[in-house]
C-alpha positions as CSV (number, residue, x, y, z in Angstrom):
1,M,11.1,-11.1,26.5
2,E,7.8,-13.3,26.4
3,S,5.8,-10.7,24.0
4,E,8.9,-10.8,22.0
5,S,8.8,-14.2,21.5
6,L,5.3,-14.0,20.9
7,V,5.4,-11.4,18.5
8,Y,8.4,-13.6,16.7
9,I,6.1,-16.8,16.6
10,G,3.2,-14.5,15.7
11,Q,5.3,-13.5,12.2
12,H,6.8,-16.4,11.6
13,T,3.6,-18.7,11.7
14,S,2.2,-16.1,9.1
15,E,4.8,-16.3,6.8
16,I,4.8,-20.4,6.8
17,V,1.5,-20.3,6.5
18,H,1.3,-18.0,3.2
19,N,4.1,-19.9,2.2
20,L,1.9,-23.3,2.2
21,K,-1.2,-21.7,1.2
22,G,-0.1,-21.1,-2.7
23,P,1.0,-24.7,-3.2
24,L,-2.0,-26.0,-1.5
25,T,-4.0,-24.0,-4.0
26,I,-2.3,-25.4,-6.8
27,I,-2.7,-29.1,-5.8
28,K,-6.3,-28.2,-5.0
29,L,-7.0,-27.1,-8.6
30,C,-5.3,-29.9,-10.3
31,S,-7.0,-32.5,-8.4
32,K,-10.1,-30.9,-9.2
33,L,-8.8,-31.1,-13.3
34,L,-7.8,-34.7,-12.5
35,K,-11.5,-35.6,-10.6
36,K,-13.0,-34.5,-13.9
37,K,-11.2,-36.7,-16.2
38,L,-11.0,-39.6,-13.8
39,K,-14.5,-39.2,-12.0
40,E,-14.3,-41.2,-8.6
41,D,-10.6,-42.2,-8.4
42,K,-9.9,-42.5,-4.9
43,D,-6.5,-41.4,-4.7
44,I,-7.9,-38.1,-6.4
45,L,-10.5,-37.8,-3.5
46,E,-8.0,-38.6,-1.1
47,I,-5.9,-35.6,-2.1
48,D,-8.8,-33.2,-2.4
49,K,-10.0,-34.3,1.0
50,A,-6.5,-33.4,2.8
51,T,-6.3,-30.3,0.9
52,D,-9.6,-29.0,2.6
53,K,-8.5,-30.1,5.4
54,I,-5.1,-28.0,5.3
55,L,-6.6,-25.0,3.9
56,D,-9.3,-25.2,6.7
57,I,-6.4,-25.3,9.4
58,I,-4.7,-22.3,7.5
59,K,-7.6,-20.6,7.6
60,N,-8.2,-21.2,11.2
61,I,-4.7,-20.0,12.0
62,L,-5.1,-16.9,9.6
63,S,-8.3,-16.0,11.6
64,S,-7.2,-16.7,15.4
65,Q,-4.2,-14.2,14.3
66,Q,-6.8,-11.7,13.0
67,K,-8.7,-11.8,16.2
68,Q,-5.6,-11.4,18.2
69,S,-4.5,-8.5,16.4
70,I,-7.7,-6.7,16.8
71,K,-7.8,-7.2,20.3
72,K,-4.5,-5.7,20.5
73,H,-5.3,-2.8,18.4
74,K,-8.8,-2.3,20.8
75,S,-6.3,-2.2,23.8
76,F,-4.0,0.2,23.0
77,L,-7.2,2.4,21.2
78,I,-8.7,2.3,24.6
79,S,-5.7,2.8,27.1
80,N,-5.2,6.0,24.4
81,L,-8.6,7.3,25.3
82,I,-8.0,7.0,29.0
83,E,-4.5,9.0,28.9
């Protein structure tokens, strides 16, 4: 039961992260274009920093999910070899 809940959470987390990454990338690209036009506008710099921070969080979430997935596969393969 607990493992099913964790799988469910993992799948939905991945889906949410994926859905956030697209719009954030667009915001990031727009802020870069605006930064070129408006030079040192404070608001644009804040948008740029905020999107970088959120994209880093997303990258960390995806990275930790991949590590967990690799651990699962390794233990599965080892258990198959032992049997």
